[in-house]
C-alpha positions as CSV (number, residue, x, y, z in Angstrom):
1,M,32.4,14.5,18.4
2,P,32.3,12.1,15.5
3,P,32.9,13.3,11.9
4,D,30.0,14.5,9.9
5,L,28.9,13.9,6.3
6,R,30.2,17.3,5.2
7,Q,33.7,16.4,6.3
8,L,33.5,13.1,4.5
9,R,32.4,14.8,1.3
10,Y,35.4,17.2,1.6
11,F,37.8,14.3,2.3
12,V,36.5,12.3,-0.7
13,A,37.0,15.3,-3.0
14,V,40.5,15.9,-1.9
15,A,41.4,12.2,-2.0
16,E,40.0,11.8,-5.5
17,E,41.6,15.0,-6.9
18,R,44.9,14.5,-5.0
19,N,45.0,18.2,-4.8
20,F,43.5,20.8,-2.4
21,T,43.1,23.5,-5.1
22,R,41.2,21.3,-7.5
23,A,39.1,19.8,-4.7
24,A,38.2,23.3,-3.5
25,E,37.1,24.3,-7.0
26,R,35.0,21.1,-7.3
27,L,33.3,21.8,-4.0
28,H,32.9,25.6,-4.8
29,L,34.7,26.3,-1.6
30,A,37.8,28.4,-0.7
31,Q,40.9,26.3,0.0
32,P,41.6,27.5,3.7
33,P,38.3,26.2,5.1
34,L,38.7,23.0,3.1
35,S,42.2,22.4,4.6
36,A,40.9,23.2,8.1
37,A,38.0,20.7,7.7
38,I,40.4,17.9,6.7
39,R,42.7,18.7,9.7
40,Q,39.8,18.6,12.0
41,L,38.7,15.2,10.5
42,E,42.2,13.8,11.1
43,E,42.1,15.1,14.7
44,Q,38.7,13.6,15.4
45,L,39.8,10.2,14.1
46,G,43.3,10.4,15.6
47,V,45.0,9.3,12.4
48,T,46.8,10.8,9.4
49,L,44.7,10.5,6.3
50,L,46.8,12.5,3.8
51,L,50.5,13.0,3.2
52,R,50.8,16.5,1.9
53,T,53.7,17.8,-0.3
54,T,54.1,21.0,-2.2
55,R,53.1,19.3,-5.4
56,Q,50.5,16.6,-4.5
57,V,48.6,14.8,-1.9
58,E,49.0,11.1,-1.2
59,L,46.7,8.8,0.8
60,T,47.9,6.9,3.8
61,A,46.7,3.4,4.5
62,A,44.0,4.8,6.8
63,G,43.1,7.4,4.1
64,R,42.7,4.6,1.5
65,L,40.4,2.7,3.8
66,L,38.4,5.8,4.6
67,L,38.0,6.7,0.9
68,D,36.6,3.2,0.1
69,E,34.2,3.3,3.0
70,A,33.2,6.9,2.7
71,R,32.1,6.5,-0.9
72,G,29.6,3.8,0.2
73,L,28.5,5.9,3.2
74,L,27.8,9.0,1.1
75,E,26.0,7.0,-1.6
76,H,23.8,5.4,1.1
77,A,23.2,8.7,2.8
78,D,22.1,10.3,-0.6
79,A,19.7,7.4,-1.2
80,V,18.2,7.8,2.3
81,F,17.7,11.5,1.8
82,S,16.2,11.0,-1.6
83,A,13.8,8.4,-0.2
84,V,12.7,10.8,2.6
85,Q,12.2,13.6,0.2
86,A,10.2,11.3,-2.1
87,V,7.8,10.6,0.7
88,E,7.1,14.3,1.0
89,R,6.7,14.7,-2.7
90,A,4.7,11.5,-3.2
91,P,1.1,12.1,-4.3
92,S,-1.4,12.0,-1.4
93,G,-4.9,13.0,-0.8
94,R,-8.5,11.7,-1.1
95,L,-10.2,10.8,-4.4
96,S,-13.8,10.0,-4.8
97,I,-14.1,7.5,-7.7
98,G,-17.2,6.4,-9.4
99,V,-17.4,2.9,-10.9
100,A,-19.9,1.7,-13.4
101,P,-21.6,-1.6,-12.6
102,P,-20.2,-3.5,-15.6
103,A,-16.7,-3.1,-14.1
104,R,-17.8,-4.9,-10.9
105,F,-16.2,-8.3,-11.4
106,G,-13.3,-7.5,-13.7
107,V,-11.9,-4.0,-14.3
108,A,-12.7,-2.4,-11.0
109,P,-11.2,-5.0,-8.5
110,Q,-8.0,-5.3,-10.6
111,L,-7.6,-1.6,-11.1
112,L,-8.4,-0.6,-7.4
113,A,-5.9,-3.3,-6.1
114,A,-3.2,-2.0,-8.4
115,L,-3.8,1.6,-7.5
116,A,-3.5,0.7,-3.8
117,T,0.0,-0.5,-4.5
118,R,1.1,2.1,-7.0
119,V,-0.3,5.3,-5.3
120,P,-0.5,4.2,-1.6
121,G,-0.7,7.8,-0.5
122,V,-4.0,8.4,-2.3
123,M,-7.1,7.3,-0.4
124,L,-9.8,6.1,-2.8
125,Y,-13.4,6.2,-2.0
126,P,-15.3,4.2,-4.6
127,R,-19.0,4.4,-5.4
128,E,-21.0,2.4,-7.8
129,D,-23.8,3.7,-10.0
130,T,-24.9,4.0,-13.6
131,T,-22.5,5.8,-15.9
132,G,-25.0,8.6,-16.4
133,V,-25.5,9.2,-12.7
134,L,-21.7,9.1,-12.1
135,L,-21.0,11.6,-14.8
136,H,-23.6,14.0,-13.4
137,E,-21.8,13.7,-10.0
138,L,-18.5,14.2,-11.7
139,R,-19.6,17.4,-13.4
140,A,-21.0,18.6,-10.1
141,G,-17.7,18.2,-8.4
142,R,-18.9,15.4,-6.0
143,L,-16.6,12.8,-7.8
144,D,-13.0,13.2,-8.9
145,L,-12.8,10.3,-11.3
146,V,-15.1,7.9,-13.0
147,V,-14.6,4.5,-14.5
148,G,-17.4,4.7,-17.0
149,F,-18.9,2.2,-19.4
150,C,-19.9,3.3,-22.9
151,A,-20.0,6.9,-21.8
152,A,-21.8,9.3,-24.0
153,P,-19.8,12.2,-25.5
154,D,-19.4,15.1,-23.2
155,P,-17.1,18.1,-24.2
156,A,-17.0,19.2,-20.5
157,L,-15.0,16.1,-19.5
158,A,-11.6,14.7,-20.3
159,R,-11.4,11.0,-21.0
160,D,-9.0,8.2,-21.7
161,V,-9.8,4.6,-22.8
162,L,-9.1,2.2,-20.0
163,R,-10.2,-1.1,-21.6
164,D,-11.7,-2.3,-24.9
165,A,-13.8,-5.1,-23.3
166,P,-14.9,-8.0,-25.5
167,A,-18.7,-8.2,-25.8
168,V,-20.7,-11.3,-25.1
169,V,-24.4,-12.1,-25.7
170,H,-26.3,-12.7,-22.5
171,L,-28.9,-15.3,-23.2
172,R,-31.3,-17.4,-21.1
173,D,-29.7,-20.9,-20.7
174,D,-32.5,-22.6,-22.7
175,H,-32.1,-20.2,-25.7
176,P,-31.3,-22.1,-29.0
177,L,-27.9,-20.3,-29.2
178,A,-26.9,-20.8,-25.6
179,A,-24.7,-23.8,-26.2
180,R,-22.8,-22.2,-29.1
181,A,-19.1,-21.5,-28.7
182,S,-19.7,-18.1,-30.4
183,V,-22.4,-16.3,-32.3
184,A,-22.2,-13.7,-35.1
185,L,-24.1,-10.5,-34.3
186,G,-26.0,-10.8,-37.5
187,E,-27.5,-14.1,-36.3
188,L,-29.4,-12.0,-33.7
189,A,-31.2,-9.8,-36.2
190,D,-34.6,-11.3,-35.2
191,E,-34.0,-11.0,-31.5
192,T,-35.1,-8.2,-29.2
193,F,-32.2,-6.4,-27.5
194,V,-32.6,-5.2,-23.9
195,V,-31.0,-1.8,-23.6
196,A,-30.7,0.8,-20.8
197,G,-33.9,1.9,-19.2
198,G,-34.3,5.6,-18.7
199,P,-31.8,8.4,-19.6
200,D,-28.9,7.3,-17.3
201,S,-26.9,5.4,-19.9
202,P,-27.6,6.7,-23.4
203,G,-24.0,5.9,-24.5
204,Y,-24.5,2.1,-23.9
205,T,-27.8,2.0,-25.9
206,A,-26.2,4.0,-28.7
207,A,-23.2,1.6,-28.8
208,V,-25.5,-1.5,-29.0
209,V,-27.5,0.1,-31.9
210,A,-24.4,1.1,-33.7
211,E,-22.9,-2.4,-33.5
212,C,-26.1,-3.9,-34.8
213,R,-26.2,-1.5,-37.7
214,A,-22.6,-2.3,-38.5
215,A,-23.6,-6.0,-38.6
216,G,-26.3,-5.1,-41.2
217,F,-29.6,-4.8,-39.3
218,E,-31.7,-2.4,-37.4
219,P,-32.2,-3.8,-33.9
220,R,-35.5,-4.1,-32.1
221,T,-34.9,-2.8,-28.6
222,V,-36.7,-2.8,-25.3
223,A,-35.8,-0.7,-22.2
224,D,-34.7,-2.8,-19.3
225,P,-37.4,-2.4,-16.6
226,Y,-35.1,-3.6,-13.9
227,P,-31.9,-2.1,-12.4
228,D,-29.8,-5.3,-12.6
229,L,-27.8,-5.2,-15.8
230,G,-30.4,-7.1,-17.8
231,L,-30.4,-10.2,-15.6
232,R,-34.1,-10.5,-14.8
233,A,-35.1,-9.2,-18.3
234,V,-33.1,-12.1,-19.9
235,H,-34.5,-14.7,-17.5
236,E,-38.0,-13.5,-18.1
237,G,-37.5,-13.8,-21.9
238,L,-37.8,-10.1,-22.7
239,G,-34.8,-10.3,-25.0
240,V,-31.0,-10.8,-25.2
241,V,-28.3,-8.4,-24.0
242,L,-25.1,-7.4,-25.7
243,Y,-22.8,-6.8,-22.7
244,V,-19.4,-7.6,-21.1
245,R,-18.8,-10.7,-19.1
246,S,-17.1,-8.7,-16.2
247,A,-20.5,-7.4,-15.2
248,F,-21.4,-10.8,-13.7
249,P,-19.9,-13.3,-11.3
250,E,-18.3,-16.6,-12.4
251,E,-21.6,-18.6,-12.2
252,V,-25.0,-17.2,-13.0
253,A,-27.9,-19.7,-12.7
254,G,-30.2,-19.6,-15.7
255,S,-27.8,-17.6,-17.9
256,A,-25.4,-18.3,-20.8
257,F,-22.7,-15.8,-22.0
258,V,-21.7,-16.5,-25.6
259,P,-18.8,-14.6,-27.2
260,V,-19.5,-12.5,-30.3
261,D,-17.8,-13.5,-33.6
262,A,-16.3,-11.3,-35.2
263,P,-15.3,-9.7,-31.9
264,V,-17.1,-6.6,-30.7
265,T,-15.7,-4.5,-28.0
266,L,-17.4,-2.1,-25.6
267,P,-15.3,0.6,-23.9
268,F,-14.5,1.3,-20.3
269,E,-13.1,4.8,-19.9
270,L,-11.5,7.0,-17.3
271,L,-13.3,10.4,-17.1
272,W,-12.4,13.5,-15.1
273,R,-12.9,17.2,-15.1
274,P,-10.0,18.9,-17.0
275,D,-9.8,21.7,-14.4
276,N,-9.0,19.3,-11.6
277,R,-5.2,19.8,-11.3
278,S,-4.6,17.8,-8.1
279,G,-1.5,15.7,-7.8
280,A,-3.4,12.8,-6.4
281,L,-5.6,12.7,-9.5
282,A,-2.6,13.0,-11.9
283,A,-0.8,10.2,-10.2
284,T,-3.9,8.0,-10.1
285,L,-4.4,8.5,-13.8
286,D,-0.8,7.7,-14.6
287,A,-1.0,4.5,-12.5
288,A,-4.3,3.5,-14.2
289,R,-2.7,3.9,-17.6
290,S,0.3,1.9,-16.5
291,V,-2.1,-1.0,-15.4
292,R,-3.9,-0.7,-18.8
293,D,-0.7,-0.9,-20.8
294,A,0.7,-3.7,-18.7
295,E,-2.5,-5.8,-19.0
296,G,-3.0,-5.0,-22.7
297,W,-6.5,-3.8,-22.1
298,T,-6.7,-1.7,-25.3
299,A,-6.4,-2.6,-28.9
300,A,-3.4,-0.2,-29.2
301,A,-1.6,-1.7,-26.2
C-alpha cells in the first residue's frame, strides 16, 4: 500500500522540526502515533528516512529527497482540494435579467459576454423591454436584475450606476446640424424633442427635460408614436432625439448622430430587489461592477 498524504504531512513536520516532540505539538498530535506513522512510512518505502538520536533527528539522503518532493506534492494537493471546494462554493443558479433597448448595441453585449466569463455558473436569461415595463416585472418578482436606462426613482428597488453614457443628438441626415462635429444643447432650443410615448419610461423624459432646462431653455416635446427608439419619428421630421449612440447599429440610413458639447451623460443602472439575497445575484452584481470599473464607464471610475 503506498504512503498517503497524512503520512507525508507528518514526515514533513518531523523533518522540518528535527524533533518528534515539537513536530507532535505542531500537528496537535500525541508523539507515539506520530512515531508509529513515520516507521510505517519507512517500511512502506523500504528506506530509512530519519536517523534518530536521543537529542535530535537527522535526515538521510532519501529523507532529504523525500522532504523536497513532499513539500511540492502537499502544496499541489492543497491547491487541488481548494479548487474542488471552490467549484462547490462558486455561485450558481438562474437569473432573469431585463435589458433596456438603449443598451442593445453597447452596454448589454459587452456586459453579458463578461458575465459569462466571470460567473460561468450563473445562467442568465435576458429579456429586452422598456425600462418601465422591466421595473414592473422586477418588482413583481419575474425578473432578478434589470439594466435600466434613465430609470425613475423607486424606493422599493436598490440601484447602482453601471454607465454614464455620453449623449448624442439623433437628427435626420438632411438636418442643418447633421454635418456638425458637435452641437451645444442650447442650439436646439427651437427644436421639438421626441420623448417617451406613454408611461413606460418617465425617467428618460424627465432626464431630457432636466438637461434642456440646465442648458437654459424649456423644451418643446412630443411623445414618440412609435416603439423604435425615435427612429421613425426623426425620419418623419417629428423632431430630434437626445439619446445614446449604443441604442443603434453602426450604420443607420437617413440618420445622423451628433455628440453634445458640453458633454451630457444619460445613465444606465443596475436595479434589483434588496430582499433578493441569492448568491448568484450577489456574484453577478460584483462582476458587473468589476466590468464597469475596468472599462471606466462612470465618471468616478
